[in-house]
C-alpha positions as CSV (number, residue, x, y, z in Angstrom):
1,M,7.5,1.4,2.1
2,L,7.3,5.1,3.1
3,V,5.1,7.2,0.9
4,K,5.0,11.0,1.2
5,W,1.4,12.0,1.0
6,D,2.2,15.5,-0.2
7,Q,3.6,14.3,-3.5
8,G,0.1,14.3,-5.1
9,S,-2.2,11.5,-6.1
10,A,-0.5,10.7,-9.4
11,S,2.8,10.1,-7.7
12,L,1.1,8.1,-5.0
13,S,-0.5,5.8,-7.5
14,S,2.7,5.0,-9.3
15,A,4.6,4.6,-6.0
16,T,2.2,2.1,-4.5
17,N,0.8,0.3,-7.6
18,V,-2.8,1.1,-6.6
19,T,-5.8,1.1,-8.9
20,L,-8.4,3.7,-8.2
21,A,-11.9,2.0,-8.4
22,T,-15.1,3.9,-8.4
23,V,-18.8,3.7,-9.4
24,A,-20.8,6.3,-11.2
25,S,-24.0,7.0,-13.1
26,L,-24.7,9.2,-16.1
27,D,-25.1,12.3,-14.0
28,R,-21.6,11.7,-12.5
29,S,-19.8,10.6,-15.6
30,L,-17.8,13.8,-15.8
31,V,-16.6,13.2,-12.2
32,S,-15.1,9.9,-13.3
33,L,-13.1,11.8,-16.0
34,F,-11.9,14.3,-13.4
35,L,-10.8,11.4,-11.2
36,A,-8.8,9.9,-14.1
37,V,-7.2,13.3,-14.7
38,H,-6.1,13.7,-11.1
39,W,-5.2,10.1,-10.4
40,G,-2.8,9.2,-13.2
41,G,-2.5,5.5,-12.3
42,P,-4.6,2.5,-13.2
43,F,-8.3,3.4,-13.1
44,S,-11.4,1.2,-12.9
45,V,-15.0,2.5,-13.1
46,T,-18.4,0.8,-13.1
47,Y,-21.3,2.8,-14.5
48,F,-24.9,2.2,-13.7
49,A,-27.4,2.9,-16.5
50,R,-31.1,3.1,-15.6
51,N,-32.3,2.5,-19.2
52,H,-31.1,1.8,-22.7
53,T,-30.7,5.5,-23.5
54,E,-28.3,6.0,-20.6
55,R,-26.4,2.9,-21.5
56,E,-25.8,4.2,-25.0
57,I,-24.8,7.7,-23.8
58,L,-22.3,6.1,-21.3
59,R,-20.9,3.9,-24.1
60,L,-20.3,7.0,-26.2
61,F,-18.8,8.9,-23.4
62,V,-16.3,6.1,-22.7
63,A,-15.6,5.5,-26.4
64,Q,-15.2,9.1,-27.4
65,T,-13.8,10.8,-24.2
66,L,-12.7,8.7,-21.3
67,A,-10.9,5.8,-23.2
68,P,-9.0,8.1,-25.6
69,F,-7.9,10.4,-22.8
70,C,-6.5,7.4,-20.7
71,Q,-4.9,5.9,-23.8
72,R,-3.1,9.1,-24.6
73,R,-1.7,9.1,-21.1
74,G,-0.8,5.5,-21.1
75,Q,-3.2,5.0,-18.2
76,D,-4.8,1.6,-17.7
77,L,-8.6,1.8,-17.8
78,R,-11.2,-0.8,-17.0
79,V,-14.9,0.0,-17.6
80,S,-18.0,-1.9,-16.9
81,V,-21.7,-0.9,-17.2
82,V,-24.4,-2.4,-15.1
83,F,-27.9,-1.9,-16.2
84,D,-31.4,-3.2,-15.4
85,C,-33.1,-2.7,-18.7
């Protein structure tokens, strides 16, 4: 398959059936939203929480911001949270 790289990442994701996977922590949670915005295809993110407070903040971020955004776009989203608390 020939993929034109200048088509943009959203076109590339749908043309190649690729899922963007990344890791983030609370301080980079907004970056994960920006990635979802610019990717457009399936998106998987694993967050690391250092304590219960961070875990709850990340849960709220996903429930109130990231998941609704991806759902409105019809974008597949998989989220996991890893914590040591």
